Structures are given as C-alpha cells and as structure tokens.
C-alpha positions as a Python dict, from the first residue, in 0.01 Angstrom:
ca = {
    (1, 'M'): (0, 0, 0),
    (2, 'S'): (364, -85, 56),
    (3, 'E'): (489, -418, 208),
    (4, 'S'): (339, -584, 496),
    (5, 'E'): (267, -329, 766),
    (6, 'Q'): (207, -610, 1027),
    (7, 'P'): (483, -575, 1280),
    (8, 'T'): (547, -946, 1346),
    (9, 'K'): (887, -1093, 1421),
    (10, 'K'): (1072, -1168, 1098),
    (11, 'Q'): (1227, -1501, 1039),
    (12, 'K'): (1557, -1539, 859),
    (13, 'M'): (1429, -1734, 560),
    (14, 'T'): (1763, -1778, 372),
    (15, 'T'): (2127, -1760, 454),
    (16, 'D'): (2343, -1511, 272),
    (17, 'S'): (2476, -1769, 16),
    (18, 'E'): (2121, -1887, -49),
    (19, 'A'): (1998, -1533, -113),
    (20, 'Q'): (2285, -1493, -373),
    (21, 'T'): (2241, -1810, -546),
    (22, 'G'): (1850, -1825, -533),
    (23, 'E'): (1831, -2200, -451),
    (24, 'A'): (1574, -2339, -222),
    (25, 'P'): (1722, -2422, 127),
    (26, 'K'): (1646, -2775, 255),
    (27, 'D'): (1460, -2675, 572),
    (28, 'I'): (1121, -2514, 541),
    (29, 'P'): (1059, -2239, 780),
    (30, 'Q'): (753, -2233, 1026),
    (31, 'T'): (557, -1961, 1174),
    (32, 'T'): (627, -1849, 1546),
    (33, 'T'): (340, -2044, 1641),
    (34, 'G'): (491, -2362, 1489),
    (35, 'E'): (239, -2382, 1196),
    (36, 'K'): (367, -2556, 901),
    (37, 'T'): (417, -2320, 589),
    (38, 'C'): (398, -2387, 220),
    (39, 'K'): (676, -2569, 55),
    (40, 'H'): (683, -2370, -251),
    (41, 'W'): (1002, -2177, -322),
    (42, 'V'): (925, -1822, -459),
    (43, 'Q'): (1233, -1765, -695),
    (44, 'R'): (1157, -1397, -743),
    (45, 'K'): (1152, -1322, -373),
    (46, 'K'): (1431, -1581, -274),
    (47, 'R'): (1218, -1731, -2),
    (48, 'F'): (935, -1993, 65),
    (49, 'C'): (577, -1909, 49),
    (50, 'K'): (452, -1782, 387),
    (51, 'M'): (112, -1925, 358),
    (52, 'T'): (21, -2194, 625),
    (53, 'V'): (-118, -2515, 475),
    (54, 'A'): (-390, -2749, 573),
    (55, 'K'): (-333, -3071, 785),
    (56, 'G'): (-150, -3330, 566),
    (57, 'K'): (-61, -3094, 300),
    (58, 'E'): (274, -2963, 181),
    (59, 'Y'): (155, -2683, -18),
    (60, 'C'): (-104, -2392, 12),
    (61, 'G'): (-400, -2377, -234),
    (62, 'E'): (-237, -2110, -455),
    (63, 'H'): (76, -2350, -526),
    (64, 'A'): (-121, -2681, -499),
    (65, 'P'): (-85, -2735, -890),
    (66, 'A'): (294, -2795, -843),
    (67, 'V'): (194, -3102, -628),
    (68, 'K'): (207, -3458, -784),
    (69, 'L'): (-108, -3649, -741),
    (70, 'E'): (-130, -3874, -436),
    (71, 'A'): (-261, -4220, -398),
    (72, 'G'): (-649, -4224, -445),
    (73, 'Q'): (-660, -3883, -590),
    (74, 'S'): (-806, -3800, -937),
    (75, 'P'): (-675, -3522, -1157),
    (76, 'E'): (-975, -3299, -1071),
    (77, 'D'): (-861, -3296, -713),
    (78, 'Q'): (-550, -3102, -832),
    (79, 'D'): (-715, -2889, -1116),
    (80, 'R'): (-735, -2521, -988),
    (81, 'I'): (-836, -2214, -1210),
    (82, 'P'): (-833, -1858, -1166),
    (83, 'C'): (-1141, -1717, -1005),
    (84, 'P'): (-1368, -1555, -1246),
    (85, 'L'): (-1456, -1269, -1000),
    (86, 'D'): (-1080, -1205, -894),
    (87, 'G'): (-799, -1365, -1115),
    (88, 'K'): (-551, -1297, -832),
    (89, 'H'): (-657, -1614, -662),
    (90, 'T'): (-733, -1978, -763),
    (91, 'V'): (-1003, -2225, -669),
    (92, 'Y'): (-1050, -2586, -738),
    (93, 'K'): (-1268, -2645, -1035),
    (94, 'K'): (-1485, -2885, -878),
    (95, 'N'): (-1575, -2629, -597),
    (96, 'L'): (-1607, -2327, -831),
    (97, 'N'): (-2002, -2284, -781),
    (98, 'K'): (-1972, -2309, -420),
    (99, 'H'): (-1678, -2070, -430),
    (100, 'L'): (-1862, -1792, -620),
    (101, 'K'): (-2131, -1774, -364),
    (102, 'I'): (-1883, -1687, -86),
    (103, 'C'): (-1597, -1522, -270),
    (104, 'N'): (-1494, -1191, -111),
    (105, 'A'): (-1483, -1036, -481),
    (106, 'K'): (-1855, -1123, -534),
    (107, 'P'): (-2029, -793, -625),
    (108, 'K'): (-2267, -682, -334),
    (109, 'E'): (-2636, -654, -424),
    (110, 'D'): (-2743, -409, -171),
    (111, 'L'): (-2482, -127, -172),
    (112, 'P'): (-2471, 125, 97),
    (113, 'E'): (-2540, 490, 24),
    (114, 'Y'): (-2154, 584, 47),
    (115, 'I'): (-2091, 352, -255),
    (116, 'Q'): (-2149, 499, -594),
    (117, 'K'): (-1990, 324, -902),
    (118, 'N'): (-1704, 524, -1041),
    (119, 'V'): (-1795, 856, -863),
    (120, 'N'): (-1435, 964, -819),
    (121, 'A'): (-1293, 826, -1151),
    (122, 'G'): (-1228, 1154, -1314),
    (123, 'E'): (-1244, 1208, -1691),
    (124, 'A'): (-1077, 970, -1934),
    (125, 'E'): (-1032, 1246, -2201),
    (126, 'D'): (-737, 1174, -2444),
    (127, 'A'): (-623, 896, -2223),
    (128, 'L'): (-394, 637, -2376),
    (129, 'T'): (-531, 287, -2419),
    (130, 'P'): (-382, 3, -2230),
    (131, 'D'): (-200, -118, -2561),
    (132, 'E'): (-67, 226, -2626),
    (133, 'L'): (81, 246, -2263),
    (134, 'N'): (233, -92, -2282),
    (135, 'A'): (401, -19, -2610),
    (136, 'I'): (587, 277, -2442),
    (137, 'K'): (952, 161, -2374),
    (138, 'L'): (1198, 409, -2243),
    (139, 'S'): (1479, 250, -2418),
    (140, 'E'): (1296, 266, -2748),
    (141, 'L'): (1214, 639, -2738),
    (142, 'E'): (1378, 857, -3004),
    (143, 'D'): (1624, 1090, -2875),
    (144, 'S'): (1440, 1393, -2964),
    (145, 'E'): (1124, 1280, -2752),
    (146, 'F'): (1342, 1156, -2485),
    (147, 'Y'): (1555, 1458, -2418),
    (148, 'K'): (1239, 1695, -2476),
    (149, 'I'): (1067, 1523, -2198),
    (150, 'I'): (1362, 1540, -1962),
    (151, 'D'): (1401, 1917, -2032),
    (152, 'K'): (1043, 1970, -1957),
    (153, 'V'): (1056, 1778, -1612),
    (154, 'K'): (1387, 1983, -1533),
    (155, 'D'): (1210, 2311, -1624),
    (156, 'L'): (890, 2235, -1420),
    (157, 'Y'): (1099, 2112, -1125),
    (158, 'G'): (1324, 2420, -1129),
    (159, 'K'): (1019, 2663, -1140),
    (160, 'Y'): (786, 2509, -892),
    (161, 'V'): (951, 2256, -669),
    (162, 'E'): (1333, 2311, -625),
    (163, 'G'): (1412, 2437, -270),
    (164, 'Q'): (1038, 2428, -165),
    (165, 'I'): (1027, 2102, 24),
    (166, 'K'): (1102, 2137, 404),
    (167, 'S'): (1180, 1862, 633),
    (168, 'L'): (972, 1778, 952),
    (169, 'D'): (1113, 1626, 1259),
    (170, 'Y'): (796, 1502, 1447),
    (171, 'H'): (781, 1185, 1648),
    (172, 'H'): (505, 1084, 1868),
    (173, 'K'): (622, 954, 2210),
    (174, 'C'): (323, 684, 2198),
    (175, 'M'): (553, 469, 1979),
    (176, 'D'): (860, 477, 2196),
    (177, 'E'): (783, 173, 2391),
    (178, 'E'): (703, -33, 2056),
    (179, 'L'): (1012, 97, 1891),
    (180, 'A'): (1222, -17, 2200),
    (181, 'K'): (1129, -393, 2144),
    (182, 'E'): (1431, -566, 2000),
    (183, 'E'): (1225, -840, 1831),
    (184, 'Y'): (1139, -618, 1533),
    (185, 'G'): (1336, -642, 1230),
    (186, 'K'): (1458, -380, 976),
    (187, 'E'): (1140, -389, 773),
    (188, 'S'): (889, -377, 1062),
    (189, 'R'): (1075, -113, 1220),
    (190, 'K'): (1081, 120, 924),
    (191, 'H'): (705, 110, 920),
    (192, 'L'): (695, 196, 1307),
    (193, 'L'): (927, 484, 1253),
    (194, 'Q'): (708, 606, 955),
    (195, 'A'): (381, 572, 1178),
    (196, 'A'): (549, 755, 1465),
    (197, 'A'): (639, 1067, 1233),
    (198, 'L'): (287, 1072, 1094),
    (199, 'L'): (139, 1066, 1423),
    (200, 'G'): (357, 1344, 1538),
    (201, 'I'): (246, 1555, 1246),
    (202, 'L'): (-122, 1495, 1364),
    (203, 'D'): (-36, 1589, 1719),
    (204, 'K'): (146, 1894, 1608),
    (205, 'E'): (-159, 1991, 1394),
    (206, 'Q'): (-377, 1971, 1708),
    (207, 'T'): (-603, 1696, 1546),
    (208, 'I'): (-606, 1471, 1833),
    (209, 'Q'): (-940, 1607, 1991),
    (210, 'N'): (-1305, 1541, 2060),
    (211, 'S'): (-1577, 1471, 1805),
    (212, 'T'): (-1320, 1403, 1508),
    (213, 'S'): (-1322, 1133, 1256),
    (214, 'F'): (-1010, 1028, 1093),
    (215, 'V'): (-1070, 852, 767),
    (216, 'E'): (-765, 644, 649),
    (217, 'F'): (-773, 589, 274),
    (218, 'G'): (-601, 266, 155),
    (219, 'A'): (-579, 142, 520),
    (220, 'G'): (-423, -202, 430),
    (221, 'K'): (-369, -403, 757),
    (222, 'G'): (-457, -93, 980),
    (223, 'Q'): (-134, -28, 1153),
    (224, 'L'): (-148, 351, 1152),
    (225, 'A'): (-512, 317, 1262),
    (226, 'F'): (-425, 95, 1535),
    (227, 'Y'): (-183, 340, 1693),
    (228, 'L'): (-403, 629, 1625),
    (229, 'S'): (-685, 479, 1795),
    (230, 'K'): (-471, 449, 2100),
    (231, 'L'): (-449, 823, 2102),
    (232, 'L'): (-831, 870, 2084),
    (233, 'E'): (-898, 650, 2388),
    (234, 'N'): (-956, 953, 2610),
    (235, 'M'): (-1127, 1162, 2350),
    (236, 'E'): (-1517, 1185, 2327),
    (237, 'N'): (-1700, 1090, 2007),
    (238, 'S'): (-1373, 1028, 1810),
    (239, 'Q'): (-1290, 735, 1588),
    (240, 'V'): (-1094, 610, 1290),
    (241, 'V'): (-1261, 474, 987),
    (242, 'L'): (-1048, 255, 775),
    (243, 'V'): (-1133, 236, 399),
    (244, 'D'): (-985, -39, 182),
    (245, 'R'): (-1097, -242, -115),
    (246, 'M'): (-928, -552, -8),
    (247, 'S'): (-1026, -806, 255),
    (248, 'L'): (-692, -872, 422),
    (249, 'R'): (-585, -1124, 676),
    (250, 'H'): (-409, -1037, 996),
    (251, 'K'): (-546, -683, 1033),
    (252, 'K'): (-401, -482, 1304),
    (253, 'D'): (-732, -292, 1374),
    (254, 'N'): (-877, -622, 1487),
    (255, 'K'): (-684, -601, 1809),
    (256, 'I'): (-850, -273, 1927),
    (257, 'E'): (-1065, -372, 2216),
    (258, 'D'): (-1282, -65, 2226),
    (259, 'R'): (-1479, -120, 1883),
    (260, 'S'): (-1626, 228, 1923),
    (261, 'L'): (-1289, 376, 1826),
    (262, 'V'): (-1268, 205, 1484),
    (263, 'Q'): (-1482, 105, 1196),
    (264, 'R'): (-1355, -67, 875),
    (265, 'I'): (-1543, -17, 547),
    (266, 'R'): (-1469, -228, 245),
    (267, 'A'): (-1492, 3, -39),
    (268, 'D'): (-1274, 97, -340),
    (269, 'I'): (-1190, 443, -337),
    (270, 'I'): (-1306, 503, -685),
    (271, 'D'): (-1665, 435, -576),
    (272, 'F'): (-1639, 594, -230),
    (273, 'K'): (-1870, 901, -142),
    (274, 'L'): (-1722, 1072, 178),
    (275, 'E'): (-2023, 1276, 249),
    (276, 'K'): (-2259, 979, 262),
    (277, 'L'): (-2063, 807, 543),
    (278, 'P'): (-2300, 777, 839),
    (279, 'A'): (-1982, 777, 1099),
    (280, 'L'): (-1939, 1154, 997),
    (281, 'E'): (-2282, 1252, 1073),
    (282, 'T'): (-2204, 1299, 1464),
    (283, 'S'): (-1854, 1432, 1420),
    (284, 'K'): (-1776, 1791, 1423),
    (285, 'H'): (-1424, 1747, 1240),
    (286, 'C'): (-1304, 1513, 956),
    (287, 'M'): (-934, 1430, 889),
    (288, 'A'): (-815, 1242, 594),
    (289, 'V'): (-487, 1039, 646),
    (290, 'S'): (-297, 762, 471),
    (291, 'K'): (41, 593, 484),
    (292, 'H'): (172, 505, 136),
    (293, 'L'): (-137, 558, -89),
    (294, 'C'): (-32, 428, -405),
    (295, 'G'): (-30, 614, -736),
    (296, 'G'): (-381, 689, -859),
    (297, 'A'): (-539, 598, -530),
    (298, 'T'): (-396, 933, -401),
    (299, 'D'): (-596, 1128, -677),
    (300, 'L'): (-913, 923, -619),
    (301, 'S'): (-887, 1033, -258),
    (302, 'L'): (-834, 1377, -332),
    (303, 'R'): (-1117, 1399, -570),
    (304, 'C'): (-1341, 1225, -320),
    (305, 'I'): (-1243, 1485, -62),
    (306, 'V'): (-1299, 1781, -285),
    (307, 'Q'): (-1641, 1638, -423),
    (308, 'A'): (-1757, 1590, -58),
    (309, 'A'): (-1674, 1950, 31),
    (310, 'A'): (-1909, 2059, -247),
    (311, 'E'): (-2164, 1873, -46),
    (312, 'K'): (-2084, 2077, 282),
    (313, 'C'): (-1884, 1778, 404),
    (314, 'L'): (-1555, 1933, 488),
    (315, 'T'): (-1220, 1775, 559),
    (316, 'D'): (-1018, 1993, 795),
    (317, 'L'): (-675, 1826, 719),
    (318, 'I'): (-525, 1598, 461),
    (319, 'M'): (-221, 1393, 540),
    (320, 'I'): (-113, 1156, 274),
    (321, 'A'): (235, 982, 250),
    (322, 'V'): (267, 951, -121),
    (323, 'C'): (431, 664, -318),
    (324, 'C'): (427, 434, -625),
    (325, 'H'): (394, 739, -880),
    (326, 'H'): (446, 494, -1166),
    (327, 'R'): (75, 378, -1091),
    (328, 'C'): (-48, 719, -1186),
    (329, 'D'): (-286, 735, -1478),
    (330, 'W'): (-412, 1030, -1692),
    (331, 'S'): (-784, 940, -1649),
    (332, 'S'): (-773, 969, -1249),
    (333, 'F'): (-511, 1228, -1217),
    (334, 'V'): (-630, 1536, -1043),
    (335, 'G'): (-358, 1761, -1178),
    (336, 'K'): (-421, 1752, -1532),
    (337, 'E'): (-482, 2115, -1564),
    (338, 'F'): (-130, 2191, -1437),
    (339, 'F'): (35, 1972, -1721),
    (340, 'K'): (-204, 2095, -1993),
    (341, 'R'): (-92, 2450, -1906),
    (342, 'H'): (256, 2359, -1959),
    (343, 'E'): (188, 2160, -2282),
    (344, 'V'): (261, 1809, -2139),
    (345, 'T'): (48, 1557, -2343),
    (346, 'P'): (-110, 1259, -2210),
    (347, 'R'): (171, 1036, -2394),
    (348, 'E'): (441, 1252, -2220),
    (349, 'F'): (272, 1220, -1887),
    (350, 'A'): (261, 835, -1943),
    (351, 'I'): (634, 852, -2003),
    (352, 'I'): (700, 1066, -1696),
    (353, 'T'): (513, 794, -1510),
    (354, 'K'): (749, 543, -1625),
    (355, 'M'): (1065, 757, -1556),
    (356, 'V'): (968, 803, -1188),
    (357, 'S'): (1099, 437, -1117),
    (358, 'W'): (1446, 566, -1174),
    (359, 'A'): (1424, 758, -837),
    (360, 'I'): (1403, 403, -643),
    (361, 'C'): (1587, 176, -886),
    (362, 'G'): (1801, 404, -1105),
    (363, 'T'): (1905, 129, -1352),
    (364, 'G'): (1561, 161, -1510),
    (365, 'M'): (1587, -226, -1586),
    (366, 'S'): (1307, -448, -1542),
    (367, 'R'): (1330, -739, -1297),
    (368, 'E'): (1329, -986, -1588),
    (369, 'R'): (1613, -787, -1751),
    (370, 'R'): (1831, -792, -1446),
    (371, 'K'): (1775, -1148, -1393),
    (372, 'A'): (1881, -1222, -1747),
    (373, 'L'): (2209, -1036, -1709),
    (374, 'E'): (2265, -1217, -1373),
    (375, 'E'): (2214, -1557, -1534),
    (376, 'Q'): (2476, -1466, -1816),
    (377, 'N'): (2750, -1442, -1546),
    (378, 'L'): (2885, -1130, -1699),
    (379, 'S'): (3201, -985, -1554),
    (380, 'E'): (3155, -640, -1367),
    (381, 'V'): (3354, -456, -1672),
    (382, 'E'): (3086, -603, -1921),
    (383, 'I'): (2778, -501, -1699),
    (384, 'K'): (2920, -145, -1667),
    (385, 'E'): (2969, -144, -2054),
    (386, 'I'): (2604, -252, -2079),
    (387, 'Q'): (2505, 25, -1837),
    (388, 'S'): (2707, 301, -2016),
    (389, 'N'): (2523, 231, -2335),
    (390, 'Q'): (2204, 404, -2170),
    (391, 'R'): (2152, 758, -2243),
    (392, 'L'): (2191, 879, -1884),
    (393, 'S'): (2413, 770, -1606),
    (394, 'L'): (2274, 611, -1299),
    (395, 'A'): (2298, 923, -1079),
    (396, 'E'): (2125, 1130, -1364),
    (397, 'R'): (1845, 877, -1397),
    (398, 'E'): (1787, 866, -1002),
    (399, 'T'): (1781, 1259, -1015),
    (400, 'I'): (1528, 1273, -1302),
    (401, 'G'): (1321, 999, -1143),
    (402, 'F'): (1295, 1208, -836),
    (403, 'M'): (1204, 1531, -1032),
    (404, 'C'): (923, 1324, -1199),
    (405, 'K'): (780, 1215, -864),
    (406, 'R'): (787, 1569, -719),
    (407, 'I'): (636, 1743, -1036),
    (408, 'L'): (330, 1496, -1005),
    (409, 'D'): (295, 1574, -650),
    (410, 'Y'): (315, 1944, -722),
    (411, 'A'): (39, 1931, -968),
    (412, 'R'): (-177, 1769, -685),
    (413, 'L'): (-93, 2073, -465),
    (414, 'E'): (-220, 2311, -724),
    (415, 'Y'): (-545, 2116, -742),
    (416, 'L'): (-597, 2148, -375),
    (417, 'R'): (-498, 2499, -370),
    (418, 'Q'): (-763, 2576, -631),
    (419, 'N'): (-997, 2379, -402),
    (420, 'A'): (-959, 2608, -71),
    (421, 'Y'): (-657, 2429, 76),
    (422, 'D'): (-324, 2539, 182),
    (423, 'A'): (-132, 2243, 59),
    (424, 'D'): (259, 2187, 70),
    (425, 'L'): (505, 1872, 50),
    (426, 'Y'): (737, 1776, 325),
    (427, 'Y'): (999, 1518, 394),
    (428, 'Y'): (843, 1356, 719),
    (429, 'V'): (1119, 1078, 773),
    (430, 'E'): (1501, 1042, 649),
    (431, 'K'): (1591, 859, 320),
    (432, 'D'): (1741, 594, 518),
    (433, 'V'): (1394, 498, 664),
    (434, 'T'): (1224, 481, 324),
    (435, 'L'): (1300, 640, -18),
    (436, 'E'): (919, 731, -30),
    (437, 'N'): (975, 978, 249),
    (438, 'V'): (739, 1260, 130),
    (439, 'V'): (392, 1355, 271),
    (440, 'L'): (139, 1583, 113),
    (441, 'L'): (-8, 1797, 400),
    (442, 'A'): (-310, 2034, 314),
    (443, 'R'): (-513, 2235, 555),
    (444, 'R'): (-835, 2392, 490),
    (445, 'K'): (-847, 2758, 455),
    (446, 'E'): (-1004, 2907, 760),
    (447, 'E'): (-1251, 3127, 572),
    (448, 'S'): (-1368, 2800, 384),
    (449, 'A'): (-1386, 2614, 698),
    (450, 'D'): (-1623, 2859, 863),
    (451, 'K'): (-1870, 2850, 565),
}
C-alpha cells in the first residue's frame, strides 16, 4: 500500500526552514487528542516519530535504545533486540519469551481452509538470486546493454501501449460531503479523491447490487472498504472482505457499525485461496478491488483470481489501481510469457523494474546519493554538471520509466485476456492527484461468466 490512508487531520510537524535544514525543532508535537508522541527525530522524513509513548516515557518502544539509562534502571531494561518472527519491530530482551507467545507474526497452528502456503507464488524458473538482483546497478551497466533494453522498452510500448490508455472521469457523489471538509490536508485529500474515482467506476460498472462480495486485496487500513460498505447498506447479502497480511492500527473499517457489511481476513495473498473463502458461498457475484496494490502483490492477486476461476469460483470484475512496479519480481509475475515471446530475459526484466523508478523520481538517484550531494553544498551549476554525466536527460528518464511501468501492466493484460477477461488500462485520476494514476480494469467475458 501507499502512505497512510487514514484521513486524519495532519499537523504541521516542521517549519519551512526546518524542512530545509533537517534539524529537529524544539517543540515536540502532540496528537489531536493531546497524547504525548515520541521524541525521536526521524532525519530521513524530517519530522518526529508519530508513535505515542507510555506514561513517564519520552520515546516509543522502537526508539527506546536512544534513551539514556535513568536512575534505578539496569542496562537490561534498555536492551531491545529485533523480534525473531518479524525483524521490522523490536522487543525488550527480558520480555522475549512472553512476546513470542503473543506476537502478531507468530505462525498460526490451525490454518483456515483458505490459507495454503505459496499457492499463488508462481514458478521461480530462471529467476535471479537476491545477490544477483542487488548487484545490478543502472549506472554500472555497459552502454550496449543499457541502450539495448531501452530500445526494447520503446519498441514494446510503441506496439502495444501507445495511444491505448483512455481516461475515465468518474466520481461517486457519496464522497462529496467528505471532500468538502476543510480539515483534510493535501495527503488525505488525494486518497479521498482516488477513492471517489474508484467508487465511481464500480457504480458505473453496476456492481453495487444485492448478493455481491467485494474482495479488497491488500486492504491496508481499509479506507476504500469503509466508503464502499456505505454504498452496500441498502443491499441484501452484500459485503466487503478485506484481505491483508498486516495487523494494522487505526483501521478505518473498525468504524463500520453494521459488522455484517465487512469482514477482515489476515492473510498473505501468496497463500490465499479465494475459492475456499466461506463468505463467497452465499454470494452470487464476486468483485476484486484494490487501491494501490504494490508490485508483486498485483500478480499474486491476479493468479489467485484466475486459479479460483478454474475451481468454478468466478470473479466478475477486477479493479486494481496499480503501483510500485519496482517491487515486481520474475518468479511471481503473471506476464512472463509476454516477455519471453519478445526475448526479454529475467535479467532484462529485473533491469526494467529498476528503471520504472524514473517515472516517479527521474533523477534515478538513491535517497542516500541525493543526501550526499546536498551535504556537499554544491552549487546549482555543479549539480547540473553531475546530472549531465548521466546517459539520459531527466525528461528522457521519466519517459522511459513511464514506458516500463506500462509494458509491465500490458503483460498483465495479456495474462487476463488469455484467461477469459476483457482487460484494459485507464487513467482514473489526473496526474496532479497522484503519479500512480492508472487502474487495471477487467470484466469477465459473458460466455465464461455463464458457464
């Protein structure tokens, strides 16, 4: 998923001068309810950590190691280690055994029928190893390989994508009241605009009906599901099923009063068997939706849907707002046959997934590289000279990055078309709302839906 979808009122964390210098301001912000937040300054994001802290503490658990020992405390009190089950969070060493029993990342012993390990993983044929992937640096490619791949990208884009993506202008009126609220900041508003457009598409496709289950893949905090459930309040036997592998705080779907309208399932899409979902047994129709389904998660979802169709569990409509193509991988990618047919190797595929970042940040520089240049206090002329040494201009890189994204998406379209879907790409919002403004829309062919 993309940044937080929770439409809360944003606070001004730094002044303009602080954002430029990156120095921590003296005043530590509080939440809208007055709760004290962590004192740790996140240098990369130029703001304080937003986690609330325990009574009498200055830092949240994740940043506690930065705190000096207080009177009466032993070193063990401050010793935190990465959780063995999920290294993304830490735990006090003295509490490790207790934590392992309750950790959200703890493997479930009695798995439901709709969970089957790696059922949607795809085939890892000829896939590069992690070390081989990490060794690929665009700046270190030989000119011959670099320009060969760019020529392939231009050729594929020209043959299959150019001029084929139409714009949609749908906006569901149910979002008008929400968008009229002045307290929403730019970040929250852009998510609401995208939700309004996606709901408009669902309404236009006449999917808001009785006996329909909407399965939201990679649901995150459930903003889209929250507003979708509002549209289902007057429908009989219709619901939204949210699927996400994470256990997140502040889920928007928790605010839905009628719990018959929503069901949240914690599952990794790679292990998810749609046809075994009990919620679908009483529904006549199934729709698959997602707002910003990152990289390989889109491929896992499409394979999940197609494999379920082979078991007579048909999905009438697929609507996925795609993003984060740099996180696609050869093993799970559903459009491998398209690339094989055009003699694109797994290594070239990996390079293409690295080039896609140019569409969003055309410099192609890593965050660390940009920071290093900033710290050198180089003049504007010197920075331009460094950038001029790159093989493509900024505008050229952005164009190539965009082409890379779209040919990855087109390969997905071919996969769906080969599996009884009419599939196309559309711009569903303007670029000034989000640069990731393309939605994959697929409708099951009527003759297949009737079988």
